[in-house]
C-alpha positions as CSV (number, residue, x, y, z in Angstrom):
1,M,1.7,-24.5,-85.6
2,I,2.5,-24.9,-81.9
3,L,5.9,-23.3,-82.5
4,K,4.3,-20.4,-84.4
5,N,1.9,-19.8,-81.5
6,M,4.7,-19.8,-79.0
7,I,6.6,-17.3,-81.0
8,C,3.5,-15.0,-81.2
9,V,2.9,-15.2,-77.5
10,A,6.6,-14.4,-76.8
11,G,6.5,-11.5,-79.1
12,F,3.3,-10.1,-77.5
13,C,5.0,-10.4,-74.0
14,L,8.1,-8.5,-75.3
15,I,5.9,-5.8,-76.8
16,T,3.9,-5.5,-73.5
17,L,7.1,-5.4,-71.4
18,S,8.7,-2.9,-73.7
19,G,5.6,-0.7,-73.5
20,Q,5.7,-0.7,-69.7
21,A,9.3,0.2,-69.7
22,A,8.7,3.0,-72.2
23,G,5.7,4.3,-70.3
24,K,5.4,5.9,-66.9
25,P,7.2,4.2,-63.9
26,E,5.0,2.2,-61.6
27,V,3.7,4.4,-58.7
28,P,5.0,3.0,-55.3
29,P,2.2,2.1,-52.8
30,Y,3.0,5.0,-50.5
31,K,2.2,7.5,-53.3
32,D,-1.1,5.7,-54.1
33,K,-4.0,7.4,-52.3
34,T,-6.2,4.3,-52.9
35,V,-4.0,2.3,-50.6
36,S,-4.7,2.3,-46.9
37,I,-2.7,4.6,-44.7
38,E,-1.2,1.7,-42.7
39,K,0.1,0.1,-45.9
40,R,1.4,3.4,-47.3
41,V,3.3,4.0,-44.0
42,D,4.7,0.4,-44.1
43,D,5.8,0.8,-47.7
44,L,7.5,4.2,-47.1
45,M,9.3,3.2,-44.0
46,G,10.7,0.2,-45.8
47,R,12.3,2.6,-48.3
48,M,13.8,5.0,-45.8
49,T,17.4,5.2,-44.6
50,L,18.2,5.7,-40.9
51,R,19.1,9.3,-41.6
52,E,15.8,10.0,-43.4
53,K,14.0,8.5,-40.4
54,V,15.9,10.6,-37.9
55,L,15.1,13.8,-39.8
56,Q,11.4,13.0,-39.5
57,L,11.8,13.4,-35.8
58,Q,13.0,17.0,-36.0
59,N,11.7,20.4,-36.7
60,R,13.5,22.6,-39.2
61,G,12.6,26.3,-39.2
62,A,11.9,27.8,-42.6
63,G,13.2,31.1,-43.9
64,R,12.5,33.2,-47.0
65,L,11.5,31.9,-50.4
66,D,15.1,32.1,-51.7
67,E,16.5,30.2,-48.7
68,I,14.7,26.9,-49.1
69,D,17.5,24.9,-50.8
70,R,20.2,26.3,-48.4
71,I,18.1,25.4,-45.3
72,F,16.7,22.0,-46.3
73,N,19.6,20.8,-48.6
74,G,17.5,18.2,-50.4
75,E,16.2,16.6,-47.2
76,S,12.8,16.2,-45.7
77,Y,12.0,16.9,-42.0
78,G,9.0,16.2,-39.8
79,C,7.9,19.8,-39.2
80,T,8.7,23.4,-40.0
81,H,7.5,26.8,-38.9
82,E,7.9,30.5,-40.0
83,M,6.7,33.3,-37.9
84,G,8.4,36.4,-39.2
85,T,6.9,37.2,-42.6
86,T,3.5,38.3,-43.9
87,A,0.7,35.9,-44.6
88,A,1.2,36.4,-48.3
89,E,5.0,35.9,-48.2
90,C,4.6,32.8,-46.0
91,A,1.9,31.3,-48.3
92,A,4.2,31.7,-51.3
93,M,7.2,30.2,-49.4
94,Y,5.2,27.2,-48.1
95,K,3.8,26.4,-51.5
96,E,7.4,26.4,-52.9
97,L,8.7,24.4,-49.9
98,Q,6.1,21.6,-50.3
99,Q,6.9,21.5,-54.0
100,Y,10.6,21.2,-53.1
101,M,9.8,18.4,-50.6
102,L,7.8,16.4,-53.2
103,T,10.2,16.9,-56.1
104,K,13.7,17.7,-54.7
105,T,14.0,15.1,-51.9
106,R,14.7,11.4,-52.5
107,L,11.4,10.1,-51.4
108,G,9.2,13.1,-51.8
109,I,8.0,13.3,-48.1
110,P,6.0,16.5,-47.4
111,I,6.5,18.5,-44.3
112,I,4.0,19.5,-41.6
113,T,3.8,23.3,-41.5
114,S,3.1,24.8,-38.0
115,A,2.1,28.1,-36.5
116,E,0.9,29.4,-33.2
117,G,-2.8,30.0,-33.3
118,I,-3.9,30.6,-29.8
119,Q,-5.6,34.0,-30.7
120,G,-5.5,33.8,-34.4
121,I,-2.6,32.8,-36.8
122,L,0.7,34.1,-35.6
123,Q,1.7,35.4,-39.0
124,N,1.9,39.1,-39.9
125,N,-1.3,40.6,-41.3
126,C,-3.5,37.7,-40.0
127,T,-6.5,38.5,-37.8
128,L,-5.8,38.9,-34.1
129,F,-8.5,37.8,-31.7
130,P,-8.6,38.3,-27.9
131,H,-6.2,36.1,-25.9
132,A,-7.2,32.8,-24.3
133,L,-8.0,34.2,-20.9
134,A,-10.5,36.6,-22.5
135,Q,-11.9,33.8,-24.6
136,G,-12.5,31.8,-21.4
137,S,-14.2,34.8,-19.9
138,T,-16.9,34.7,-22.5
139,F,-18.2,31.3,-21.3
140,N,-19.3,30.8,-24.9
141,P,-17.7,27.8,-26.6
142,A,-19.8,28.3,-29.8
143,L,-18.2,31.7,-30.2
144,I,-14.7,30.3,-29.8
145,Q,-15.4,27.7,-32.4
146,R,-16.5,30.5,-34.8
147,M,-13.2,32.2,-34.0
148,T,-11.1,29.2,-34.9
149,E,-13.1,28.4,-38.0
150,A,-12.2,31.9,-39.2
151,A,-8.6,31.5,-38.2
152,G,-8.5,28.1,-39.8
153,E,-9.6,29.6,-43.1
154,E,-6.6,31.9,-43.0
155,A,-4.3,29.1,-42.0
156,K,-5.6,26.9,-44.9
157,V,-4.9,29.4,-47.6
158,I,-1.5,30.1,-46.2
159,G,-0.7,26.4,-46.3
160,I,-0.5,25.8,-42.5
161,H,-1.5,22.3,-41.4
162,Q,-0.8,22.4,-37.6
163,I,-1.7,24.8,-34.8
164,L,0.4,24.8,-31.7
165,S,-2.6,25.3,-29.4
166,P,-4.9,25.2,-27.4
167,V,-3.4,25.6,-23.9
168,L,-5.2,23.3,-21.4
169,D,-3.1,24.4,-18.4
170,I,-5.0,25.2,-15.3
171,A,-4.2,28.7,-14.0
172,R,-4.0,28.5,-10.2
173,E,-0.6,30.1,-9.6
174,L,-1.0,33.8,-10.4
175,R,2.8,34.4,-10.3
176,W,3.2,32.2,-13.4
177,G,4.0,34.4,-16.4
178,R,1.7,32.6,-18.9
179,V,-1.7,32.8,-17.2
180,E,-3.1,34.8,-20.1
181,E,-2.5,31.8,-22.4
182,T,-5.0,29.7,-20.4
183,F,-8.8,29.6,-20.5
184,G,-8.8,30.0,-16.7
185,E,-8.8,28.0,-13.5
186,D,-11.7,25.6,-13.9
187,P,-11.1,22.2,-15.6
188,Y,-14.6,21.9,-16.9
189,L,-14.5,25.4,-18.6
190,I,-11.1,24.6,-20.0
191,S,-12.4,21.4,-21.5
192,E,-15.4,23.0,-23.1
193,M,-13.3,25.8,-24.6
194,G,-10.6,23.4,-25.8
195,I,-13.1,21.2,-27.5
196,A,-14.7,24.1,-29.3
197,F,-11.3,25.6,-30.2
198,I,-10.1,22.3,-31.8
199,N,-13.4,21.7,-33.6
200,G,-13.1,25.0,-35.4
201,Y,-9.7,24.4,-36.8
202,Q,-10.5,20.7,-37.7
203,K,-13.3,21.9,-40.0
204,N,-10.4,23.1,-42.2
205,R,-8.5,19.8,-41.9
206,I,-5.9,21.4,-39.6
207,T,-4.8,19.5,-36.5
208,C,-4.4,21.3,-33.2
209,M,-1.8,20.5,-30.5
210,P,-3.3,20.6,-27.0
211,K,-0.6,21.6,-24.5
212,H,1.2,21.5,-22.2
213,F,1.0,17.8,-21.1
214,V,0.7,17.8,-18.1
215,A,0.1,19.9,-15.0
216,H,2.2,22.8,-16.4
217,G,0.2,25.8,-15.2
218,T,0.7,25.6,-11.5
219,P,4.5,25.5,-11.0
220,S,6.2,26.0,-7.7
221,G,6.8,29.7,-7.1
222,G,5.3,30.5,-10.5
223,L,8.6,29.5,-12.2
224,S,7.8,28.2,-15.7
225,C,10.0,25.0,-15.6
226,A,9.5,24.2,-11.9
227,Q,7.7,21.2,-10.6
228,V,4.0,20.9,-9.7
229,S,3.0,19.1,-6.6
230,G,-0.3,17.3,-6.1
231,G,-0.3,13.6,-6.0
232,E,-2.3,11.1,-8.1
233,R,-5.7,12.3,-7.0
234,E,-5.1,15.9,-8.2
235,L,-3.4,14.6,-11.3
236,R,-6.5,12.8,-12.4
237,S,-9.3,15.0,-11.0
238,L,-7.7,18.3,-12.1
239,Y,-4.8,18.2,-14.5
240,L,-5.7,15.2,-16.7
241,Y,-9.3,16.1,-16.9
242,P,-9.1,18.6,-19.8
243,F,-6.7,16.4,-21.7
244,R,-8.9,13.3,-21.2
245,R,-12.0,15.1,-22.5
246,V,-10.3,16.8,-25.4
247,I,-8.6,13.6,-26.6
248,K,-11.8,11.6,-26.4
249,E,-14.1,14.2,-28.0
250,T,-11.8,15.7,-30.7
251,N,-9.1,13.1,-31.4
252,P,-6.3,15.6,-32.0
253,L,-3.4,14.3,-34.2
254,A,-0.7,16.0,-32.1
255,L,0.1,17.0,-28.5
256,M,2.8,19.0,-26.9
257,T,4.8,18.2,-23.8
258,C,5.7,20.6,-21.0
259,Y,8.8,21.9,-19.4
260,S,7.8,21.0,-15.8
261,A,7.9,18.1,-13.5
262,Y,5.1,16.5,-11.5
263,D,6.0,15.5,-7.9
264,G,9.6,15.6,-8.9
265,V,9.4,13.6,-12.1
266,A,10.2,15.5,-15.3
267,I,7.2,14.8,-17.6
268,T,9.1,15.0,-20.9
269,G,11.5,12.2,-19.9
270,S,8.9,9.9,-18.2
271,P,7.4,6.8,-19.9
272,Y,4.8,6.7,-17.1
273,Y,3.3,10.1,-18.1
274,M,4.1,10.1,-21.9
275,T,3.2,6.5,-22.7
276,D,1.4,4.7,-19.8
277,I,-1.0,7.6,-19.0
278,L,-1.1,9.5,-22.3
279,R,-1.5,6.6,-24.7
280,G,-2.6,3.8,-22.4
281,E,-5.0,5.6,-20.0
282,L,-6.2,8.5,-22.2
283,G,-6.1,6.7,-25.5
284,F,-4.1,9.3,-27.5
285,K,-3.3,8.1,-31.0
286,G,-1.4,10.9,-32.6
287,Y,2.3,12.0,-32.3
288,V,3.9,13.9,-29.5
289,Y,5.8,17.2,-30.1
290,S,8.3,18.6,-27.6
291,D,7.7,22.0,-26.2
292,W,10.6,24.2,-27.5
293,G,13.6,23.2,-25.5
294,S,11.8,20.8,-23.1
295,V,14.0,17.8,-24.0
296,D,17.2,19.8,-23.5
297,R,15.9,20.9,-20.1
298,L,16.1,17.3,-18.9
299,K,19.8,18.2,-18.8
300,T,20.0,21.9,-18.2
301,F,17.1,22.4,-15.7
302,H,16.0,19.0,-14.2
303,A,19.6,17.7,-14.2
304,I,18.5,14.1,-15.0
305,T,21.6,13.6,-17.2
306,P,24.7,15.6,-18.0
307,E,24.6,14.7,-21.7
308,T,22.4,16.2,-24.4
309,D,22.4,12.9,-26.4
310,E,21.2,11.0,-23.3
311,A,18.4,13.6,-22.7
312,G,17.3,12.9,-26.3
313,R,17.3,9.1,-25.7
314,L,15.3,9.4,-22.5
315,A,12.7,11.6,-24.2
316,L,12.3,9.4,-27.3
317,E,12.0,6.2,-25.2
318,A,9.5,8.0,-23.0
319,G,7.3,8.7,-26.0
320,V,8.3,12.2,-27.3
321,D,8.2,11.6,-31.1
322,L,9.4,15.0,-32.6
323,N,11.9,17.3,-30.9
324,I,12.5,21.0,-31.5
325,D,16.0,21.5,-29.9
326,S,19.2,19.6,-30.9
327,A,18.9,16.6,-28.6
328,Y,17.8,14.2,-31.4
329,D,20.6,15.3,-33.8
330,N,23.0,12.4,-33.1
331,F,20.5,9.5,-33.1
332,E,21.9,8.0,-36.3
333,R,25.3,7.7,-34.6
334,M,23.8,6.5,-31.4
335,V,22.0,3.6,-33.1
336,Q,25.2,2.6,-34.9
337,E,27.1,2.6,-31.6
338,G,24.4,0.5,-29.9
339,R,23.3,3.3,-27.5
340,L,19.8,3.6,-28.9
341,D,17.4,0.9,-30.1
342,I,16.1,1.7,-33.6
343,K,12.7,0.4,-32.6
344,Y,12.0,3.7,-30.8
345,I,12.9,5.7,-33.9
346,D,10.7,3.5,-36.0
347,L,7.8,3.9,-33.6
348,A,8.1,7.7,-33.6
349,V,8.5,7.9,-37.4
350,R,5.4,5.7,-37.9
351,R,3.3,8.1,-35.8
352,I,4.6,11.2,-37.6
353,L,4.1,9.7,-41.1
354,T,0.7,8.4,-40.2
355,V,-0.4,12.0,-39.3
356,K,1.1,13.3,-42.6
357,F,-1.1,10.8,-44.4
358,Q,-4.1,11.6,-42.3
359,L,-3.8,15.3,-43.1
360,G,-3.6,14.5,-46.8
361,L,-0.1,16.0,-47.2
362,F,1.1,13.4,-49.7
363,D,-1.8,14.1,-52.0
364,A,-2.7,17.8,-51.4
365,P,-0.1,19.7,-49.3
366,Y,-0.6,23.1,-50.8
367,G,-2.3,26.3,-49.6
368,D,-3.7,28.9,-52.0
369,P,-1.4,31.9,-52.1
370,K,-3.7,33.7,-54.7
371,A,-6.6,33.6,-52.2
372,V,-4.6,35.1,-49.2
373,R,-5.6,38.7,-49.9
374,Q,-9.3,37.7,-50.2
375,V,-9.4,35.5,-47.0
376,V,-6.9,36.9,-44.5
377,R,-8.5,39.7,-42.5
């Protein structure tokens, strides 16, 4: 009798196991939306190769719908952008691209889609609003929030998850060629406008990217990459003020670096500014995105190092998580050669993946191409 019961139990176990094997495979924790974000990130990072991690630290520009496989070649990157097609074309491409990321890459990691949104979405056919300097001249934060709510609705149907704005630079050097991108010269006004600007986009679950951290808008001689002079008092009372308030009151998930230096120290390559102040003093919790070419400028403009790879290492160790130029391309080899500690890659990847989960990209990354004609303009 005992033997018969043992045989029955064994048979039941075999049937159960064979049923599991024949059914759907077990969902890994990182794909389970009931699991905490921290645990999902831990699980995913434990499955990633070094190359897959390094690619998460990079932006890869998208092209046309028929170029996806050629451009991405079965690999997932941190971010992408497309600024040359119509809203409808971009929406169709982004939907296909996210489907490609989820089904044609090894781990199915979605990509953050980005666009400039300083005066509306920078995509052909989208609504164009007055530029930031004119927005600041309204002295009406509620109006600016209505503007970005409307722009956010357009971005949402296109499938855009990240806006490369607002500009929190203080315009006190009129020879600088980007004054019109700012809300003006007053830190309080800039803060009020920046908070309203971000709140409007965030209503559509779109993260903004305050920029350019820090003290970028008053460069010597008006030259865009040149240093700003001012000392610690002006740094905190003027240049950090808008960032401090915006970070505290809106909790943006991303932030962009600047090209310039402060009192001779290039911001993008400085742990003091990018980690001690930004994360320690201001409490920023998101990931840091380089201004386009700011890491390479550590070599070509600031002359901190003669090597592009070294410029990349300095920026990553300072706290710049995702880079736009080519300075992060050789990180895999640099780790293997002992020139870069993998802990810095892991820290940056963790921040980027956390934002992807916070934005819901692993569960719902798509826009709504069919609604573009009804929503855009």
